[in-house]
N, C-alpha and C positions, 0 to 999 in steps of 0.2 A: 241745318236747321228748317222748318218747313216755313215758311211763308203763311201768314192768314189772309184773309181779303176785310177790311173796312170796311162800315159801314157806311160809308160816304165814298168810298170804290163801288163797291157793290149799288148804290146808288144813282154814280152816275153810270155807269154799267146800262142800267134800262133806260137814260134820260138819252143815251144816242140809240141804242136797239127801239124803244121805242114809235118812230116813225117804222123803219123799219119794218117791223110788228105787224103796228096797226095799215099800213099799206105798202106789202112785198111785192119786187119787181116781178113781171113774167118771167118766168122760165125757161132758159134757152136750151134746147136738144142740141144735144153734141156725141161725138162718135162716143163707141164702150175702148177704153185703153190711154182717149185722149187727154189730154191736161185741160178737156173745159171749153167752153164756147167760146169762139175766138170774140168777144164785147166780153171777156177778164181783162183783157188790157185800159178797160179802164172807165175800173173796177180801180185796179191796184195800178194805175198809171198815177194817180196824187200824193201817193206813197210813194213812190218811184221806187218800186220795186218787182219784177221783172219772173217766168218763170223759163229752167231749163228747156235750152235748145232755141229761146225766140228771144229776137233781138226786145234790145230797151229800146221805148218811141222817147224819140225826144220830146219836149216839156215844151 
């Protein structure tokens, strides 16, 4: 069964995304074929996620 997004969920998404859309961070260059810039750890760290092949950083 396909779940549908509620109005409340959509409003919450905009609430969370608005600051990022209003003031996006600078773009960090990275090598083609890589998992992204080294700074990605700072983005993922609060959620305890890490990319394959990279060690998790202690918080």
